[in-house]
N, C-alpha and C positions, 0 to 999 in steps of 0.2 A: 401584302403585296411588295413592299420591297424593304430588302435586307439594304445600308447604308454604310458597305467602308469603309475604315481609318488608317490605315494603317500607319506609327508612331516612332519616331523616337527622339527623346527627349525635347516636347513639343506645348514647353505648358505655356510659354508666350501667345501660342496661337489653334490649342485644340476647342480652347471652347465656344469659341468663334463657328470656328471650320463647323461643329459638331450642332450647331444653331443651326447654319446654312439650309439643313437635313435633316434641321424636325420637324421635314414635313412626312418622314419616310416611313412605315412602319416600324424599326429594329433597324436600331443603329449601334456597331459593334464595332469598336477598336479593337486593330490588333496590334500589339506591345511588344517593341523587341530590347524587353527591360527597363522601361528607363532608367536612368539613376534622378531625374529630375518630379516635380506633380504631374508627369502628364496622365497616369495614371489616378494617379489620388480625383482630378477632376475628373476627367472624365466619367471616373466614379461616384461620388459626387455627385455630376449631374441625371446618375439613375441609366448611364450607357453599359451598354455590357463588352465589360473590356475582357483581352487573352493577353496570353500572356508566352512566347513564342522565344528561342533563342533565332538571332536574327543568322540566315544560311544563304541565303537569295531573293532575287524581289520576286518572282515569279512562284519558288515554293513561299511564301510567306504568304502572298492573296491568295490563292490554292489553295491552303491551309483554313484561309477568312472564307473563303468561297463555302467550303463544305462546311462550315459551321451553323453557313447562312440559315433562316426557318422561313423568308421568304425564295416565292418566285424570283423575284426581279432585283438582280444586285446592281448597287451603284458606289462604285469604287472614289472614295476623290482621296485626297492627300490633306493633308494640316495643313496644309498653307494654301489650297485652294477653297473658294469661294460660292458654292451656289446661287445666284438672284433670286427676287422671290416669280422675273418672269419665267426662269431655265426650270427651275422649280414646281411650274404650274401647267411645262410642257413639258417632265416628264412624268408626270400623273396620267397627261393626256396620255401619254405614245404607251405610258403601260394600260392601262383601261382598254385601247384599241388600237392595238398591235399588228395589227394582219398579217401581213404572214411575213416579219424584220423578227429576229430572232435577238437582236442588239442594235446598241445609235451612236454614233461619233459623236462628238466631242467639239468642236472647235473651243478654242485656251484665247483668252487676253492674257498674255505675258506685260508683268507688273513691274519695271525695274524701279527700283528706289520707292517706288510707291508711284511712277509716271510707266504711263503706261507704250510698249512700244509696239511699234506699229509695221515698222522689217527688221528688215535680220534673218525673214526666215519662219518671223512668228507671224504671220499677215492668215500663214499653212497652219498652224502647230493643229492638231486635232490627236486623238487617238479614244478608243471606246472604251465607254470606263459605262453603259447605261447595255445590259444587255441578260440574258432571260442563263434560270446558275443551270440549269441544263444543256445548256449552248454555245457557251460559251466558259476558254481554259485559257489559261498566262501558258504563254509556248514554249515554259524554262530557261525563258536569255537570264545570264544573268545578271547585266542590266539596259536601261530603252523594252524590259519586255511591251508582250503586243497579247490580245488575245482571237485566237483562233475559236472560232463561232461557226457554223455549220448549215444556219442558211443566210436571207436573204441580213444584212443589215443597214439601215434608214440612220436622214443625219437631221441631226436637232437646229433649231434657226439660233434660238442667244446662248450665247457663248459663257463657257466656266471662266470666273475671274486667278489666275494665277501668280497669285505673287512668293515667284524665285527666288528672288532675287532679292533677301536686307539687306546685308553688310556686307562687303567688303571678305571681309575674315572667313562667313557663315558657305557664300554661295563657292570662293578659294574654297573651302574643305566638303565641300557637297562636289561640283568639279572633281575634285583630289578619290577623293570612294567611288566613284565613276570608273575613275581612270584605271585604278586598282583592278577593280572588277570584270570592265572591257579588259585589259590584261589577262587576266585571269586561262577569258573566257578564246582570245586568242590565243591563246598558249593551250591547250584539249581540242583545236584546230590546228597545231601544227603549225602555223601561221609563224614566218619570222620577223624579229626585229634587225630591217638591215639600214647602216644608216644614212641612204638615203630618204625612208620612210622615216626619223626619225625627223631631214631638214623637210623632204618637200610639202609632208601629208599637214601639221602643224600650218603651213603659209598656206596650201591649196583652200587650208578651213576659212584659214583667218581671209582671203578672198571670197568665197564664195558670199561668206557670211556677210563680210558691207561691201563689196562694190552686186556682184551678181544679184542677192536677193537684199541687196541694198539699202543697210543698214547704217553706210550715212545718210542717212536723211536723215537718223534717230540721234543724229549726231554724237555727243561723249556719251550718251550711254549707247549707242548702236557701239563705235566704237572697244569702245572699255567691254562689252558684251562680245566684239568679234575678234582681240584678243585676249578672254575670257577662254573661248572657249580650242582655239592657237593654239593656249600655253594647257588645255586639258586633253586636245591632242598629243602633245611636246609628249606628256604625263606616263600617257596610256603607251608608249613605244619607249618607253626605257624602261617603264617598270615590267614589260614585257621584257624587254632584256635581260634584266635584272633574275626574274623569270626561270628563263633559259639556263641562263650561269648558280643560279641556286639550285634548278634540278642536273646542275653537270656536279658543283659541288655532292649533292647527294649520293649521287651514283658512283662517286667516287670514294665516296666514307665505308658505302655496302659493296667493297667490292672487293673476297675473300684476300688477304694477306696471304702466299703464296712460300 
């Protein structure tokens, strides 16, 4: 009835717990981007169907895994996410009696160094993570990909626990990867990097997270998260500028000499 899919890259410290929390699924599949640690070994030792595929973008990686799934319903979680017993029960009940629903939004609890963050926009964080195999597909975005569905979408009451922030170094690397992918996405859309964007966009992002979405109420955690995401936006437009510079250099290199 349910195939649980877990995309991974070097998740040896988290994958076993992620697998345990989706043990209610009829099939568990790890789609791995050629981890250099023991992620694949751990998953296989736990009897999980493990597929390796070279990473190009998040949408393609997940859509590939979906095509390999054996069951009608797909549940996608990241290795740093956890399904509580209450959420597991609700998922099973929902797919047994979905009515006209072809997918469900899951709200997420965000944890900063094992402490739950309640503001800064995280209080409304949600994504479609449960859907029918033939009715949902990731939309092709390189990062922050979403599911496109062809029918009504419901909402589950219980939340998915998200332990995205493990350390300053880990989270910085994650935002760095997102910034590069988002820059590439903007480049493909022919959006330019302007000086005022490089200055204004990060400041606005900080203001939104910290003030408008009340991250200030989370204390130090709220400030650090707002600052980290503002820096991520700054890097995005910096990398976009570098991408255009690389493109111009390539054009010059490719022009024949007269």
